[in-house]
C-alpha positions as MATLAB code, in Angstrom:
seq = 'MSLLPPDPRRLRAILAYLDEQLAANETVAVYLRLQRDAILAALVRAERPPQHRPRHKAKGGGPLPAFNPPAAMPGYVVQQKRTPSGPEPALVHLADCTMIGGAVHRIRADEARAALTDPNIAPCEFCRPDTELGMDLT';
ca = [
      10.726   21.789  -36.842;
      12.761   23.722  -39.347;
       9.987   26.286  -39.893;
      10.552   28.116  -36.623;
      10.740   31.897  -36.787;
      14.219   33.371  -36.412;
      13.353   36.170  -33.948;
      13.348   35.722  -30.133;
       9.971   37.470  -29.623;
       8.017   34.888  -31.631;
      10.100   32.002  -30.290;
       9.251   33.117  -26.736;
       5.545   33.318  -27.650;
       5.648   29.770  -29.043;
       7.483   28.568  -25.940;
       4.903   30.228  -23.654;
       2.075   28.566  -25.604;
       3.738   25.148  -25.352;
       4.271   25.621  -21.603;
       0.563   26.485  -21.234;
      -0.426   23.361  -23.146;
       1.849   21.173  -21.025;
       0.389   22.610  -17.819;
      -3.196   22.256  -19.068;
      -2.632   18.629  -20.022;
      -0.650   17.584  -16.949;
      -3.635   15.644  -15.537;
      -3.875   13.608  -18.714;
      -0.131   13.037  -18.663;
      -0.247   11.798  -15.055;
      -3.129    9.457  -15.881;
      -1.327    8.086  -18.927;
       1.870    7.553  -16.914;
      -0.100    5.626  -14.267;
      -1.728    3.480  -16.947;
       1.649    2.876  -18.572;
       3.158    1.806  -15.228;
       0.257   -0.596  -14.637;
       0.714   -2.111  -18.102;
       4.465   -2.513  -17.536;
       3.839   -4.245  -14.179;
       1.278   -6.577  -15.798;
       3.738   -7.308  -18.599;
       6.444   -8.237  -16.083;
       4.007  -10.579  -14.303;
       2.872  -12.115  -17.608;
       6.425  -12.744  -18.813;
       7.587  -14.244  -15.504;
       7.989  -18.018  -15.724;
       5.275  -19.906  -13.858;
       6.239  -20.830  -10.332;
       6.149  -24.519   -9.653;
       4.400  -25.379   -6.443;
       5.298  -28.614   -4.747;
       2.437  -31.073   -4.882;
       1.138  -32.354   -1.589;
       1.558  -36.041   -1.018;
      -1.524  -38.111   -0.316;
      -0.518  -38.858    3.277;
       0.805  -36.071    5.475;
       1.970  -33.973    2.548;
       2.025  -30.757    4.518;
      -0.454  -28.165    5.658;
      -3.523  -27.335    3.647;
      -3.713  -23.884    2.118;
      -5.273  -21.259    4.356;
      -8.982  -20.599    3.990;
      -9.714  -16.949    3.352;
     -13.446  -16.246    3.412;
     -14.612  -13.382    1.228;
     -14.525  -10.058    3.005;
     -17.798   -8.521    4.056;
     -18.903   -5.537    2.020;
     -17.678   -2.488    3.959;
     -19.656    0.660    4.442;
     -23.191    1.723    5.063;
     -26.413    2.080    3.100;
     -29.557    4.154    3.496;
     -32.805    2.327    2.763;
     -35.769    4.411    1.730;
     -39.223    3.096    2.641;
     -42.270    4.155    0.666;
     -45.774    3.125    1.677;
     -49.259    3.971    0.385;
     -49.655    6.414    3.278;
     -46.398    8.183    2.465;
     -42.724    7.705    3.131;
     -41.583    6.204    6.424;
     -38.336    7.178    8.124;
     -35.337    5.955    6.184;
     -33.091    3.319    7.754;
     -29.305    3.240    7.916;
     -27.821   -0.265    7.657;
     -24.376   -1.821    7.640;
     -23.758   -2.681    3.985;
     -23.784   -6.436    4.684;
     -27.032   -6.412    6.713;
     -29.453   -9.172    5.741;
     -32.502   -7.031    6.554;
     -31.982   -4.571    3.696;
     -34.859   -4.338    1.277;
     -36.066   -1.865   -1.300;
     -34.149    1.074   -2.710;
     -30.750    1.628   -1.085;
     -27.943    4.123   -1.537;
     -24.334    3.479   -0.463;
     -22.914    6.087    1.925;
     -19.629    6.659    3.746;
     -19.236    6.439    7.533;
     -19.263   10.220    7.966;
     -22.464   10.441    5.918;
     -24.028    7.682    8.039;
     -23.183    9.581   11.237;
     -24.714   12.758    9.833;
     -27.805   10.874    8.610;
     -28.379    9.304   12.025;
     -28.672   12.763   13.576;
     -31.708   13.441   11.353;
     -35.018   12.661   13.141;
     -36.432   11.225    9.884;
     -33.672    8.591    9.633;
     -33.343    5.657   12.043;
     -30.695    2.972   12.549;
     -31.536   -0.624   11.640;
     -32.479   -2.464   14.822;
     -30.906   -5.676   13.505;
     -27.371   -4.613   12.424;
     -27.098   -1.503   14.665;
     -24.926    0.807   12.515;
     -25.117    3.451   15.250;
     -23.222    1.131   17.612;
     -20.668    0.378   14.893;
     -20.194    4.131   14.442;
     -19.811    4.658   18.199;
     -23.080    6.597   18.478;
     -25.373    4.084   20.309;
     -28.717    5.854   19.878;
     -30.721    3.412   22.029;
];
């Protein structure tokens, strides 16, 4: 930048503007740094030589790998029920409940607690989210 003005007043104005721009774009800079760090970590993993696992022998070759079942979907959902005679009370379910049907909306635990205090919203009688939340509304 050889075209900078020679006087301190204008240089300070330019500096103030640049400081404003840096502050205004700090969120973008943080996001880009996080993305860059993730890319660098992935690059390190990709360039690492593959680890050789010992093969198990046919007879007594060691323990089998641990079985890790998929985790249940955490959280809660609200199920809205609509009928020809009008809406019925909504139901709160655990997110992995098998009795869920119709339109559902995912909610957090605090939202589920608040919803269960509403007289127009009931807990599912099968999965009992109120018990899970420590409310036991029975």
